[in-house]
C-alpha positions in Angstrom: -0.1 -0.1 0.1 1.4 3.3 -1.0 -1.1 5.5 0.6 -3.1 5.2 3.6 -6.9 4.6 3.1 -7.9 8.0 4.3 -5.3 9.7 2.0 -6.4 7.6 -0.8 -10.1 8.4 -0.3 -9.2 12.2 -0.2 -7.4 12.2 -3.4 -10.1 10.2 -5.0 -12.7 12.6 -3.8 -10.5 15.5 -5.1 -10.3 13.7 -8.6 -14.2 13.5 -8.5 -14.5 17.2 -7.8 -11.9 17.7 -10.7 -13.9 15.6 -13.0 -17.1 17.9 -12.1 -15.1 20.9 -13.0 -14.1 19.2 -16.3 -17.9 18.5 -16.9 -18.7 22.1 -16.3 -16.0 23.4 -18.5 -17.3 21.0 -21.4 -21.0 22.2 -20.6 -19.9 25.9 -21.1 -18.2 24.8 -24.4 -21.4 23.7 -25.9 -22.7 27.4 -25.6 -19.4 29.4 -26.2 -16.7 28.5 -28.4 -13.8 27.6 -25.7 -11.7 25.6 -28.1 -11.8 23.9 -31.5 -13.5 20.7 -30.5 -16.9 20.2 -31.9 -20.2 20.4 -29.8 -20.5 16.5 -30.1 -17.2 16.0 -28.6 -18.0 18.3 -25.5 -21.2 16.4 -24.9 -19.5 13.1 -25.0 -17.0 14.4 -22.3 -19.7 15.6 -20.0 -20.9 11.9 -20.0 -17.4 10.6 -19.4 -16.6 13.3 -16.9 -19.8 12.4 -15.0 -19.0 8.6 -15.3 -15.6 9.4 -13.8 -17.4 11.2 -10.9 -19.4 8.2 -10.0 -16.2 6.0 -10.6 -14.2 7.8 -8.4 -16.7 8.1 -5.5 -18.0 4.3 -5.7 -15.0 2.7 -7.4 -16.6 -0.4 -9.0 -13.8 -2.8 -10.2 -14.3 -2.1 -13.8 -13.6 1.5 -13.3 -10.0 1.1 -13.2 -9.9 -0.6 -16.8 -12.0 2.2 -18.3 -9.9 4.8 -16.6 -6.6 3.3 -18.1 -8.4 3.7 -21.6 -9.3 7.3 -20.9 -5.9 8.0 -19.5 -4.3 6.8 -22.8 -6.7 8.7 -24.9 -6.4 11.9 -22.9 -2.4 11.5 -23.1 -2.7 11.1 -26.9 -5.3 14.2 -27.2 -4.0 16.6 -24.5 -0.3 15.6 -25.2 -0.5 16.3 -29.0 -2.4 19.4 -28.4 0.1 20.9 -26.1 3.1 19.8 -28.0 1.5 21.3 -31.1 0.7 24.7 -29.1 4.3 24.8 -28.0 5.6 24.3 -31.4 3.3 26.9 -33.0 3.2 29.5 -30.3 5.6 28.5 -27.6 3.0 28.5 -25.1 2.0 26.0 -22.5 -1.6 24.8 -22.8 -2.2 24.6 -18.8 -5.4 22.5 -19.0 -3.5 19.9 -20.8 -0.4 20.2 -18.6 -2.6 19.5 -15.5 -4.4 16.7 -17.3 -1.2 15.0 -18.2 0.4 15.6 -14.7 -2.8 14.7 -12.6 -4.2 11.6 -14.5 -1.3 9.1 -13.4 -1.6 10.1 -9.7 -5.6 9.1 -10.1 -4.5 5.8 -11.6 -1.9 5.2 -9.1 -4.6 5.8 -6.4 -7.2 3.3 -8.1 -4.3 0.6 -8.4 -3.3 1.1 -5.0 -6.9 0.6 -3.9 -7.1 -2.4 -5.9 -4.0 -3.8 -4.1 -5.3 -2.9 -0.7 -8.7 -4.7 -1.3 -6.9 -7.8 -2.6 -4.7 -8.2 0.5 -7.7 -7.6 2.7 -9.5 -10.5 0.9 -6.7 -13.0 1.6 
């Protein structure tokens, strides 16, 4: 176990709140042009973000696998966007930076919890 249960629960609750903020961002982007993404993509990510809220709070077993797929997609999407912005404008896209920085922490919390639950069941 890397983290205590209390620390891990606090972090996962923080990630649930961050997912709510991401859903709010995508909701606003439906009505105001915040980026180059089409409306359907923002609608999709509202659903994904709300699913993540439930996943971080309830933590069903399948959520870890869903989150790994999401992490790969986000690294591709935000990573590519951040690199392109840096090359074109020499600017850091801070949302992408924090997505890339924080998602692995969430993944480690989910893996740590899975390992902790396995140890308890033995």
